[in-house]
C-alpha positions in Angstrom: -96.9 286.7 83.2 -97.8 290.1 82.4 -96.2 293.5 81.2 -95.7 294.4 84.6 -94.7 291.0 85.8 -92.4 290.9 82.8 -90.6 294.6 83.2 -90.4 294.1 87.5 -88.3 290.2 86.6 -85.9 291.9 84.1 -85.3 294.7 86.3 -84.4 292.3 89.4 -82.5 290.3 87.3 -80.0 293.2 85.6 -80.7 295.6 89.2 -76.6 296.5 89.8 -76.0 297.1 85.4 -78.9 299.7 85.2 -78.0 300.6 88.0 -74.6 301.5 87.3 -75.3 302.4 84.0 -78.4 305.0 85.1 -75.2 306.3 87.4 -73.1 310.0 86.0 -70.2 307.2 85.3 -72.3 306.3 83.1 -72.1 309.9 80.4 -68.3 309.0 81.1 -68.9 305.8 79.5 -70.9 307.0 76.8 -67.8 310.0 75.8 -64.7 307.8 76.8 -64.4 310.6 79.5 -64.9 313.0 77.9 -67.5 315.2 80.1 -68.1 318.4 77.0 -71.3 319.3 75.8 -69.7 317.9 71.8 -69.0 315.0 73.1 -71.8 314.1 75.2 -74.2 314.9 72.0 -72.6 312.9 69.8 -73.1 310.3 72.2 -76.5 310.5 72.5 -76.5 310.9 69.0 -74.8 307.1 67.8 -76.8 306.0 70.0 -80.3 307.0 69.0 -78.7 306.5 64.6 -78.3 303.0 66.2 -81.3 302.4 67.5 -83.1 303.1 64.5 -80.7 301.5 62.5 -81.0 297.4 63.9 -84.8 297.4 64.0 -85.0 299.7 60.9 -86.8 297.2 58.2 -88.2 294.7 60.6 -91.9 293.7 59.9 -94.2 295.0 62.6 -96.1 297.9 63.8 -93.8 299.0 67.4 -90.8 298.2 65.2 -91.6 300.8 62.4 -92.3 302.7 65.6 -89.5 301.9 67.5 -87.6 302.9 64.1 -89.5 306.6 63.5 -88.6 306.9 67.0 -85.3 306.6 67.2 -84.9 308.4 63.7 -86.9 311.7 65.2 -84.4 311.5 68.3 -81.0 311.7 66.2 -82.5 314.4 63.8 -83.1 316.5 67.4 -80.0 315.5 69.0 -77.9 316.7 65.1 -80.2 319.7 65.7 -78.1 320.8 68.4 -75.4 318.9 68.0 -74.9 320.5 64.3 -72.6 317.3 61.2 -72.8 313.8 62.9 -70.8 311.4 61.4 -71.8 308.3 63.8 -69.0 306.1 65.4 -69.2 302.2 66.5 -71.6 300.3 66.5 -72.5 299.9 70.8 -72.7 296.6 71.5 -76.4 296.5 73.0 -77.2 296.8 69.1 -74.9 294.1 68.2 -76.7 292.3 71.2 -80.5 293.4 69.2 -79.4 293.1 66.5 -78.6 288.6 66.7 -82.5 288.1 67.8 -84.5 286.6 64.7 -87.8 285.8 66.6 -89.8 288.7 67.4 -91.2 287.7 70.9 -86.7 288.2 71.2 -86.9 291.1 68.8 -89.7 292.9 71.4 -87.6 291.5 74.7 -84.2 293.1 72.7 -86.4 296.4 72.2 -87.9 297.1 75.9 -84.2 296.0 76.9 -82.8 298.5 75.0 -85.1 301.1 76.7 -84.5 299.9 79.5 -81.2 301.0 79.3 -81.7 304.5 77.2 -84.5 306.2 79.6 -81.0 305.2 82.3 -79.3 307.5 79.1 -81.8 310.0 79.0 -82.1 311.2 82.8 -78.4 311.5 82.9 -78.6 313.4 80.1 -81.7 315.5 81.6 -79.0 315.5 85.0 -76.2 316.7 83.1 -77.7 320.0 80.7 -79.5 320.4 83.5 -76.1 320.7 85.4 -74.6 322.9 82.7 -77.7 325.5 83.5 -78.8 324.3 80.1 -82.7 324.1 80.7 -83.9 324.1 76.5 -81.7 320.3 76.4 -82.9 319.4 79.2 -86.0 319.6 78.2 -85.2 317.9 75.2 -84.1 315.0 76.8 -86.8 314.8 79.0 -88.6 314.6 76.2 -86.9 311.6 74.3 -87.1 309.5 78.1 -90.6 310.3 77.9 -90.8 308.8 74.2 -89.1 305.8 75.2 -91.4 305.4 78.3 -94.3 305.2 75.2 -92.5 303.0 73.0 -91.8 300.5 75.7 -95.5 300.3 76.4 -96.2 299.8 72.6 -93.5 296.5 73.0 -94.8 295.5 76.1 -98.6 295.4 75.2 -97.1 293.9 71.3 -95.7 291.1 73.6 -98.8 290.4 75.6 -100.5 289.4 71.7 -97.3 287.3 70.8 -96.7 285.6 74.7 -93.7 284.1 74.9 -92.8 285.5 77.2 -89.1 283.5 78.7 -87.4 284.2 75.2 -88.1 288.0 75.5 -87.3 287.9 78.9 -83.4 286.0 77.3 -83.4 288.7 75.4 -84.0 291.4 77.4 -81.8 290.7 79.8 -78.8 290.1 76.7 -79.4 294.0 75.9 -78.8 295.2 78.7 -75.9 293.2 79.9 -74.4 293.9 76.9 -74.8 297.4 77.6 -73.1 296.9 81.0 -70.2 295.2 79.5 -70.0 298.1 77.5 -69.8 300.3 80.5 -67.1 298.1 82.3 -65.0 297.7 80.0 -65.0 301.7 78.6 -64.7 302.7 81.8 -61.7 299.8 82.9 -59.9 300.9 79.3 -59.6 304.2 81.1 -58.3 303.7 84.6 -62.1 304.1 86.3 -63.4 301.9 88.6 -66.9 301.3 87.3 -68.5 299.3 90.3 -69.1 302.6 92.5 -72.3 304.1 92.0 -72.3 307.2 92.3 
């Protein structure tokens, strides 16, 4: 397996989950149904905070880069938001935190980047709709950072070579994010299944 085959395999195995995590309902789930600028920025800040916190201290250049990238993203979002107190840790980071082998951690990181890119695309679209081109560009740029980080993780995985462990972890992270999305929408009385 190579890097592209790995991404294609994880994306294919989690096609429905990633499709729905890339729908407009993903922001509704992110905010608990509060589709206003403040809650949306707070939800994005939570994701960045816990991404950085989860990988902080893991040995390896890729994890250091991930921690730095997430920290930078958090600061960028909080600059827009103002004061922020992180909420509950999202389920996908609980899953990522449980990985204890390098390949699994790298795979989990790739899984997170797949989810994060979908979220950044929705955030970009939201602020385009709000006629806020400056903030939409911020999230477009953050999405570019996420893609660069994914490539770095894939390069490290190619050197490690344990694609099976990485694939299992990547899928576990994506599915944790999807389960969280699904349960949140059900709790809000929204049908999570149709893509919109």
